[in-house]
C-alpha positions in Angstrom: 0.0 0.0 0.0 1.1 3.6 -0.8 -0.8 6.4 0.9 -3.7 4.0 1.3 -3.7 2.9 -2.3 -2.7 -0.5 -3.8 0.4 -0.5 -5.8 0.0 -1.7 -9.4 1.9 -4.9 -10.0 5.2 -4.4 -12.0 4.8 -4.7 -15.8 7.7 -5.6 -18.1 7.8 -3.6 -21.2 9.7 -6.0 -23.4 8.4 -7.5 -26.6 6.4 -5.4 -29.1 2.9 -6.7 -30.0 3.4 -5.0 -33.3 6.3 -3.3 -34.9 6.1 0.4 -34.4 6.5 1.2 -38.1 3.6 -1.2 -38.8 1.5 0.7 -36.3 2.4 4.0 -37.9 1.5 2.7 -41.3 -1.8 1.0 -40.2 -3.3 3.9 -38.3 -1.6 7.0 -39.7 -0.7 5.9 -43.2 2.9 7.0 -42.9 5.9 4.8 -43.8 8.4 6.9 -42.0 8.5 8.7 -38.7 9.3 12.4 -38.4 12.7 13.5 -37.0 13.2 12.3 -33.4 9.8 10.5 -33.1 11.3 7.0 -33.4 14.0 7.8 -30.9 11.4 9.1 -28.4 9.3 6.0 -28.9 12.2 3.6 -28.5 13.2 5.4 -25.3 9.7 4.9 -23.9 9.5 1.3 -25.0 12.8 0.7 -23.2 11.1 1.8 -20.0 12.8 5.2 -19.7 11.2 8.3 -18.3 11.5 10.7 -21.2 11.1 14.4 -21.8 10.4 15.1 -25.5 10.7 18.6 -26.8 9.3 19.0 -30.3 8.2 22.2 -32.0 4.5 22.7 -32.8 3.7 20.5 -35.8 6.4 18.0 -34.8 4.0 15.2 -34.2 4.0 14.9 -30.4 0.9 12.8 -30.0 2.3 10.0 -32.1 5.2 9.8 -29.7 2.8 8.3 -27.0 0.1 6.8 -29.2 2.4 4.5 -31.1 4.2 3.0 -28.1 0.9 2.6 -26.2 -0.5 0.6 -29.1 2.6 -1.5 -29.2 2.0 -2.8 -25.7 -0.8 -4.5 -23.8 -2.6 -2.2 -21.5 -3.8 1.3 -21.4 -2.1 4.7 -21.8 -3.1 7.5 -19.4 -2.7 10.9 -20.9 -2.8 14.1 -18.7 -3.9 17.1 -20.6 -5.0 20.6 -19.4 -7.4 21.4 -22.2 -10.8 19.8 -22.4 -11.3 20.8 -26.1 -7.9 19.2 -27.0 -8.8 16.0 -25.1 -12.1 15.8 -27.0 -10.4 16.4 -30.3 -7.8 13.7 -29.6 -10.4 11.2 -28.5 -12.5 11.8 -31.7 -9.5 11.4 -33.9 -8.5 8.1 -32.3 -12.0 6.8 -32.5 -12.1 7.6 -36.2 -9.0 5.3 -36.6 -10.9 2.5 -34.8 -8.9 3.0 -31.5 -11.0 3.0 -28.3 -10.3 6.2 -26.3 -12.2 8.2 -23.6 -11.7 11.5 -21.9 -12.7 12.1 -18.3 -13.3 15.7 -17.3 -15.6 18.0 -15.4 -18.2 18.2 -18.2 -19.4 14.6 -17.6 -21.9 13.1 -15.2 -20.5 11.0 -12.4 -22.2 7.9 -13.8 -20.6 8.6 -17.1 -17.2 9.0 -15.5 -17.7 5.7 -13.6 -18.7 4.0 -16.8 -15.5 5.2 -18.6 -13.2 4.2 -15.8 -14.8 0.7 -15.6 -14.2 0.3 -19.3 -10.6 1.3 -18.7 -10.2 -1.4 -16.1 -12.3 -4.2 -17.6 -12.9 -3.3 -21.2 -10.8 -2.6 -24.3 -10.2 1.1 -23.9 -6.7 2.0 -25.0 -6.3 5.7 -24.1 -7.7 7.5 -21.0 -7.4 11.3 -21.2 -7.6 13.0 -17.8 -7.5 16.6 -16.8 -4.9 17.2 -14.1 -7.6 18.3 -11.6 -9.1 14.7 -11.8 -5.9 13.3 -10.2 -6.9 15.2 -7.0 -10.3 13.5 -6.8 -10.9 10.9 -4.1 -10.6 7.4 -5.4 -8.8 8.3 -8.7 -5.5 6.9 -7.5 -7.3 3.7 -6.4 -9.0 3.5 -9.8 -5.7 3.9 -11.7 -4.0 1.2 -9.5 -6.6 -1.3 -10.8 -5.8 -0.6 -14.5 -3.1 -2.3 -16.5 -1.2 0.9 -17.5 1.6 0.8 -20.0 2.5 4.5 -20.3 1.8 7.7 -18.5 1.9 10.6 -21.0 2.0 14.3 -19.8 0.9 16.7 -22.5 1.8 20.4 -22.2 4.4 19.3 -19.6 5.6 22.9 -19.0 2.5 23.4 -17.0 4.2 21.6 -14.1 6.9 24.3 -13.7 6.3 27.5 -11.8 8.9 28.9 -14.3 6.8 27.9 -17.3 4.4 30.2 -19.0 1.2 28.3 -18.0 1.9 26.9 -14.5 -0.9 24.8 -13.1 -0.5 23.5 -9.6 -2.7 20.4 -10.1 0.1 19.1 -12.3 2.2 18.7 -9.2 0.0 15.8 -8.2 1.4 13.6 -10.9 4.5 12.6 -9.0 2.3 11.2 -6.2 0.1 9.3 -8.7 3.3 7.6 -10.0 3.5 5.8 -6.7 0.6 3.5 -7.7 2.2 2.6 -11.0 5.9 2.5 -10.0 7.2 0.6 -13.1 5.3 2.6 -15.7 7.5 5.0 -17.7 6.5 8.7 -18.1 6.6 10.6 -21.4 6.5 14.3 -20.8 5.8 16.4 -24.0 6.1 20.1 -24.7 6.7 22.3 -27.7 8.3 25.2 -25.8 10.6 25.2 -22.7 13.7 27.0 -21.6 16.6 25.1 -20.0 15.3 26.1 -16.5 11.9 24.7 -17.3 13.3 21.5 -18.8 15.2 20.7 -15.6 12.2 21.6 -13.5 9.8 19.3 -15.4 12.0 16.3 -14.8 12.4 17.1 -11.1 8.7 17.7 -10.5 7.7 14.5 -12.4 10.3 12.4 -10.3 12.2 11.2 -13.3 14.4 8.2 -12.3 17.2 9.6 -14.5 17.4 12.9 -16.5 16.5 12.0 -20.1 15.6 14.7 -22.6 15.3 14.3 -26.3 15.2 17.7 -27.9 14.6 18.8 -31.4 15.8 22.2 -32.7 13.1 24.8 -32.4 14.2 26.1 -35.8 12.0 25.4 -38.7 13.8 26.5 -41.8 10.7 26.8 -44.0 9.2 29.5 -41.7 10.2 33.2 -42.2 9.5 35.6 -39.4 8.7 39.3 -39.7 7.6 42.0 -37.2 6.4 45.4 -38.6 5.7 48.6 -36.7 2.5 49.5 -38.5 -0.2 52.1 -37.8 -2.5 50.9 -40.6 -2.7 47.2 -39.7 -5.6 46.4 -41.9 -3.9 48.0 -44.9 -0.7 46.0 -44.3 -2.8 42.8 -43.7 -4.4 43.2 -47.1 -1.0 43.5 -48.8 0.3 40.4 -47.0 -2.7 38.2 -48.0 -2.6 39.4 -51.6 1.1 38.8 -51.9 1.4 35.5 -50.1 -2.0 34.0 -51.1 -3.1 30.6 -49.9 -4.5 29.5 -46.6 -3.8 31.5 -43.4 -4.7 32.3 -39.8 -5.0 35.8 -38.3 -4.9 36.0 -34.6 -6.5 38.8 -32.5 -7.4 39.0 -28.8 -10.8 40.6 -29.3 -13.8 38.4 -30.2 -15.7 41.2 -31.8 -12.6 42.0 -33.9 -12.5 38.5 -35.4 -15.9 39.1 -37.0 -15.1 42.7 -38.0 -11.8 41.8 -39.7 -13.3 38.8 -41.5 -16.1 41.1 -42.8 -13.5 43.6 -43.9 -11.5 41.0 -45.8 -14.7 39.7 -47.4 -15.5 43.3 -48.6 -12.1 43.4 -50.2 -12.8 40.2 -52.1 -10.9 37.8 -49.8 -13.0 34.8 -48.6 -12.6 34.7 -44.8 -14.4 33.4 -41.7 -13.9 33.8 -38.0 -13.8 31.8 -34.8 -13.9 32.3 -31.0 -15.0 30.4 -28.0 -18.3 32.3 -27.7 -19.7 30.9 -30.9 -22.2 28.1 -30.7 -20.8 24.6 -31.3 -22.6 24.4 -34.7 -21.2 27.7 -35.8 -17.6 26.9 -34.7 -17.8 23.6 -36.5 -19.2 25.3 -39.7 -16.5 28.0 -39.7 -13.8 25.5 -39.0 -15.0 23.2 -41.9 -15.1 26.2 -44.3 -11.5 26.9 -43.5 -10.3 23.3 -43.6 -12.0 22.7 -47.0 -10.5 25.9 -48.4 -13.9 27.6 -49.2 -12.9 30.3 -46.7 -9.1 30.1 -46.8 -8.5 32.9 -44.2 -9.5 32.3 -40.6 -9.6 35.2 -38.2 -9.5 34.0 -34.6 -8.8 34.4 -31.0 -6.2 31.9 -29.6 -9.2 29.5 -29.0 -8.5 28.3 -32.5 -5.6 26.0 -33.4 -5.2 23.4 -30.7 -5.5 20.0 -32.3 -5.9 21.5 -35.8 -3.4 19.9 -38.2 -3.8 21.6 -41.6 -0.5 21.2 -43.4 -0.9 23.9 -46.1 -1.1 27.1 -43.9 1.0 29.7 -45.8 0.8 32.5 -43.3 0.0 33.3 -39.6 -0.4 36.9 -38.8 -0.8 38.3 -35.2 -2.6 41.7 -35.1 -2.1 41.8 -31.3 1.0 40.9 -29.3 0.9 37.5 -27.6 1.6 37.2 -23.8 4.8 35.3 -24.3 7.2 34.1 -26.9 6.2 30.5 -25.9 2.6 31.2 -26.9 3.7 33.1 -30.0 6.0 30.3 -31.3 3.3 27.7 -30.7 0.7 29.7 -32.6 3.1 30.8 -35.4 4.2 27.1 -35.7 0.9 26.2 -37.1 2.2 27.5 -40.4 4.0 25.4 -43.0 3.5 22.0 -41.6 3.8 20.6 -45.1 7.5 21.7 -45.1 6.9 24.4 -47.8 7.7 28.1 -47.3 5.4 29.9 -44.9 5.4 33.3 -43.2 4.9 34.3 -39.5 4.2 38.0 -39.1 3.4 40.3 -36.2 1.9 43.7 -36.9 2.3 46.1 -33.9 2.3 49.7 -33.0 3.6 51.7 -30.0 0.4 51.4 -28.1 0.7 47.6 -28.0 3.3 47.7 -25.2 0.8 49.7 -23.0 -1.9 47.1 -23.9 0.4 44.3 -22.9 1.2 46.0 -19.6 -2.5 46.5 -18.9 -3.3 42.9 -19.7 -0.6 41.8 -17.4 -1.9 43.9 -14.5 -5.4 42.6 -15.1 -4.2 39.0 -15.2 -2.9 39.3 -11.6 -5.6 40.8 -9.4 -4.6 41.6 -5.9 -5.0 38.6 -3.5 -7.8 40.4 -1.6 -9.6 41.0 -4.9 -9.3 37.3 -5.7 -10.8 36.4 -2.2 -13.7 38.8 -2.6 -14.5 37.4 -6.1 -14.3 33.9 -4.8 -16.8 34.8 -2.1 -19.1 36.4 -4.6 -18.8 33.4 -7.0 -19.9 31.0 -4.2 -22.9 33.2 -3.5 -23.8 33.6 -7.2 -23.7 29.8 -7.7 -25.8 29.3 -4.5 -23.2 27.1 -2.9 -22.9 27.1 1.0 -19.5 26.9 2.6 -18.4 23.3 3.1 -20.2 21.9 0.0 -20.2 22.2 -3.8 -17.5 19.6 -4.8 -18.2 18.5 -8.4 -21.2 20.9 -8.6 -21.8 22.2 -12.1 -23.8 25.2 -13.1 -24.5 27.2 -16.3 -22.5 30.4 -15.9 -22.7 33.8 -17.6 -19.5 35.7 -16.9 -20.9 39.0 -18.1 -24.0 38.7 -15.9 -21.9 37.7 -12.9 -19.5 40.7 -13.4 -22.5 43.0 -13.8 -24.2 41.7 -10.7 -21.2 42.5 -8.5 -20.1 45.6 -10.4 -16.9 43.9 -11.4 -14.6 44.5 -14.4 -15.2 41.6 -16.8 -11.5 41.4 -17.4 -10.7 41.2 -13.6 -13.5 38.7 -13.1 -12.2 36.5 -15.9 -8.6 36.7 -14.6 -9.7 35.7 -11.2 -11.6 32.7 -12.6 -8.4 31.8 -14.5 -6.4 32.0 -11.3 -8.9 29.8 -9.5 -8.8 27.3 -12.4 -5.0 27.1 -12.3 -5.1 26.6 -8.5 -7.5 23.7 -9.1 -10.6 25.2 -7.4 -12.9 25.4 -10.4 -13.1 24.6 -14.1 -14.6 27.2 -16.4 -14.6 27.1 -20.2 -16.1 30.0 -22.0 -16.8 27.5 -24.9 -20.4 26.4 -25.1 -21.1 22.7 -24.6 -21.3 20.8 -27.9 -24.1 18.3 -28.3 -26.8 16.6 -26.2 -26.2 13.0 -25.0 -28.3 10.1 -23.8 -27.7 6.8 -22.1 -30.3 4.1 -21.2 -30.1 3.2 -17.6 -32.4 0.2 -17.9 -31.3 -3.1 -19.5 -33.0 -4.2 -22.7 -35.4 -6.6 -20.9 -36.4 -4.0 -18.4 -36.9 -1.4 -21.1 -39.1 -3.9 -23.0 -41.3 -4.2 -20.0 -41.5 -0.5 -19.7 -42.6 -0.1 -23.3 -45.3 -2.7 -22.8 -46.6 -0.9 -19.8 -46.2 2.6 -21.3 -47.4 2.3 -24.9 -47.3 6.1 -25.3 -43.5 6.0 -25.3 -43.1 2.8 -27.3 -42.7 4.3 -30.8 -40.5 7.1 -29.5 -38.1 4.7 -27.8 -38.0 2.4 -30.8 -37.0 5.4 -33.0 -34.2 6.2 -30.6 -32.9 2.6 -30.7 -33.0 2.5 -34.5 -31.3 5.8 -34.8 -28.4 5.5 -32.3 -26.2 2.5 -31.4 -24.4 2.0 -28.1 -27.0 3.7 -26.0 -27.0 0.9 -23.4 -23.2 0.9 -22.9 -22.2 4.5 -23.4 -23.4 8.1 -23.5 -24.3 8.7 -27.1 -24.4 12.1 -28.9 -27.9 12.9 -30.3 -29.4 15.6 -32.4 -32.9 16.6 -31.1 -33.8 18.3 -34.4 -32.9 15.2 -36.4 -34.7 13.0 -33.9 -37.8 15.2 -34.2 -37.9 14.7 -38.0 -37.6 10.9 -37.6 -40.5 10.9 -35.0 -42.6 13.5 -36.9 -42.6 15.6 -33.7 -41.6 19.1 -32.9 -38.2 19.6 -31.3 -39.8 20.9 -28.2 -41.8 17.7 -27.8 -38.7 15.6 -28.3 -37.0 17.5 -25.5 -40.1 17.1 -23.3 -40.2 13.3 -23.8 -36.5 12.9 -23.1 -36.8 14.8 -19.9 -39.8 12.7 -18.8 -37.9 9.5 -19.5 -35.0 10.9 -17.5 -37.3 11.7 -14.6 -38.7 8.2 -14.8 -35.3 6.6 -14.5 -35.3 5.1 -18.0 -32.5 7.1 -19.5 -30.1 9.9 -18.7 -30.6 13.0 -20.9 -27.7 15.5 -20.9 -29.1 18.4 -22.8 -26.8 20.8 -24.7 -26.3 23.9 -22.7 -26.9 27.4 -24.0 -24.3 28.9 -21.6 -20.8 27.8 -20.6 -20.5 25.5 -17.6 -18.6 26.3 -14.3 -17.7 23.3 -12.1 -16.5 23.5 -8.5 -13.7 20.9 -8.2 -13.4 21.4 -4.4 -15.8 22.3 -1.6 -16.3 26.0 -1.1 -14.3 27.3 1.8 -14.4 30.5 3.8 -12.8 33.1 1.5 -10.5 34.2 4.4 -8.9 30.7 4.3 -8.4 30.7 0.5 -4.6 30.1 0.3 -2.7 32.5 -1.9 1.0 32.1 -1.3 2.3 35.6 -1.4 5.8 34.7 -2.5 4.6 32.3 -5.2 2.0 34.9 -6.4 4.7 37.6 -6.7 7.1 35.2 -8.5 4.5 34.2 -11.0 3.6 37.9 -11.6 7.3 38.8 -12.1 7.9 35.8 -14.4 4.9 36.8 -16.5 6.2 40.4 -16.7 9.5 39.1 -18.0 7.7 37.0 -20.6 5.7 39.9 -22.0 8.8 42.2 -22.0 10.6 39.5 -24.0 7.8 39.8 -26.6 8.3 43.5 -26.8 12.1 43.0 -27.1 11.5 40.6 -30.0 9.3 42.9 -32.0 11.2 46.1 -31.2 14.6 44.5 -32.0 16.2 45.8 -35.2 19.7 44.4 -34.9 19.3 40.6 -34.4 17.8 38.1 -36.8 14.3 37.2 -35.8 14.9 33.5 -35.6 18.1 34.0 -33.6 16.1 36.2 -31.2 13.5 33.5 -30.8 15.9 30.6 -30.5 18.1 32.4 -28.0 15.0 32.8 -25.8 14.8 29.0 -25.7 18.5 28.7 -25.0 19.4 27.6 -28.5 22.1 30.1 -29.4 24.4 28.5 -32.0 22.2 29.2 -35.0 23.2 31.3 -38.0 21.0 34.2 -39.2 18.1 33.2 -41.4 18.9 35.8 -44.1 15.1 36.1 -44.9 13.5 38.0 -42.0 12.9 41.7 -42.1 16.0 42.4 -40.0 18.2 40.2 -42.2 16.8 41.8 -45.4 17.6 45.3 -44.1 21.1 44.1 -43.3 21.6 42.6 -46.7 20.6 45.9 -48.4 23.7 47.5 -46.7 25.9 45.0 -48.6 27.8 44.3 -45.4 28.6 41.1 -43.6 27.3 41.0 -40.1 30.8 41.2 -38.5 31.7 44.2 -40.8 28.4 45.9 -40.0 28.8 45.4 -36.2 32.3 46.8 -36.3 31.3 49.9 -38.2 28.3 50.5 -36.0 30.3 50.3 -32.8 32.9 52.7 -34.2 30.3 55.3 -35.2 28.6 55.1 -31.8 32.0 55.3 -30.1 32.8 58.6 -31.9 29.4 60.0 -31.1 29.8 59.1 -27.4 32.8 61.5 -27.3 31.1 64.4 -29.2 28.6 65.2 -31.9 30.0 64.9 -35.4 28.9 65.7 -38.9 28.5 62.9 -41.4 31.6 64.1 -43.3 33.7 64.0 -40.0 32.6 60.4 -39.3 33.6 59.3 -42.8 37.0 60.9 -42.5 37.5 59.6 -38.9 36.7 56.0 -39.9 39.2 56.1 -42.8 37.1 53.6 -44.6 37.3 53.1 -48.3 33.7 52.6 -49.2 31.6 55.7 -48.2 28.5 54.0 -49.3 28.8 51.4 -46.6 29.4 54.1 -43.9 26.3 56.0 -45.1 24.3 52.8 -45.0 25.3 52.1 -41.4 24.5 55.7 -40.4 21.2 55.6 -42.1 20.4 52.3 -40.4 21.2 53.9 -37.0 18.9 56.8 -37.7 16.1 54.6 -39.0 16.3 52.5 -35.8 16.3 55.6 -33.5 19.9 55.1 -32.3 21.1 58.5 -33.5 19.6 61.6 -35.0 20.6 64.8 -36.8 20.6 68.0 -34.6 19.5 71.4 -35.9 23.2 72.1 -36.5 23.4 69.2 -38.9 25.6 67.1 -36.6 24.8 63.6 -35.5 24.0 62.8 -31.9 23.2 59.6 -29.9 19.6 59.5 -28.8 19.2 59.8 -25.1 
């Protein structure tokens, strides 16, 4: 026993059931692995704890899905994003692989059914949100399963130094105690050396073992333009590059406005954000994937799990919070290996916007406690209760009721989510589901005794399979046509059957859901570690300043700037970004340019000089090159001409 839980019996990982290349060919249709995938898979199959760092589009999911399919047993995947879990499960099911996701959006009976199938059935992949690991009985449940691999997606979330720290991830090391001989595969697309070390420590790796691919993708070209007329520049970019693209903006309303602007200019475009209905999100995504609307304007809600290979450009109209987030979003371009462009359009006001967003993202601890108190009252939850209680939640109405800034309210909910108190997704729930609680023979007796429902139940059974063993997605409008009823009557009958204990009807919600993961406590006892809070705030500030440094840099190749942030510093200039292009126009090598630049600045540190004086002092043969360096320094606000026509260093 470990902490009251049974230890899983040791499992040997020797002997493939299928060769990994056969698995890749059978389920994915590929004959070859991408770079490093095979090395990562073999490391896991050898029983090694492994940290895999692959850039966005590098095929991280295959790195745990293939070895899991090569062994008897089930793979447990920890993932922080419900939408991504759902997407992965649907993708695996389409390949004929049994997979389930357990998260806060499910009934307890549905969760129990999934976990039973993982223990006694043929389920191959179990996706869990990190908060689920903290639930009573989850460790006991996992100890009863034959687990062959524990995969940790978005592994940077376990590090307080990472850009999306989530304390519930820290529970993973304790869970490992009930599966002591199961290897861990941690996966991330973006991590600094500090975060890489921290991930392995927090996950209790037996030995340090990282397999890291270069973050550099040579088919991507990066630009950052200081631009007041962003829409005008955007048009020029789309018309020049052509093809399929994604445009990111923070504001939901702007996604629609920019898409409409592009349509008026003759560019087919659509938009996407979490506030759209599931049907609308699906429609817009399908339009983009099919190419009928090749330009998608979106918030960062779009992109996770989307693998469209022919994206030719990704444009950011607002600055991202961090270079980690930017590199992940920009990396959705050019997955087919062909040339693609990653562009940021910014202006001077964007730095102030970043600063404001940072301050809003970290409400004062007392504000957090007050909003936590208000949230409990709004949801009608007494202190000491509320665990796993879910309620439809309108963020705008909540903020209005308590005279709160919507941004501050959202940031507080985000803080409470990351601390594992609640789950709130501003996405609307997708479709309705049903599950028959009665066995077939009992259902038959019910139909005999309640003839009124007989035809309705028979239509359900003809229309949907698996309703006795699982929660099955239904469409009320479609069911209404089959039954020759109104949709309102179909909903009424389903609710009646639910109340009679015949089936469970989980109706699609018109508002996002908020779930309390823990009991509500007195807000005075809400633990907010001051030192940890200040460290996280300071780290976030460093990250947004690194974004500003990146866009405002005019001396260092864009890809070099990005890679140096991720501690990859031995890369040569790309020769293609806006910085390199400006440098190339000077017809100077980088070493020659740097030498001239330093000499000019050294002279001007001593005194103001005319351009002619600088040329004569440098004793340099090619005046054109000197003029080019001076013009570059002026263009990049390093020096300026005084009224007396001398050059002076900017203060």
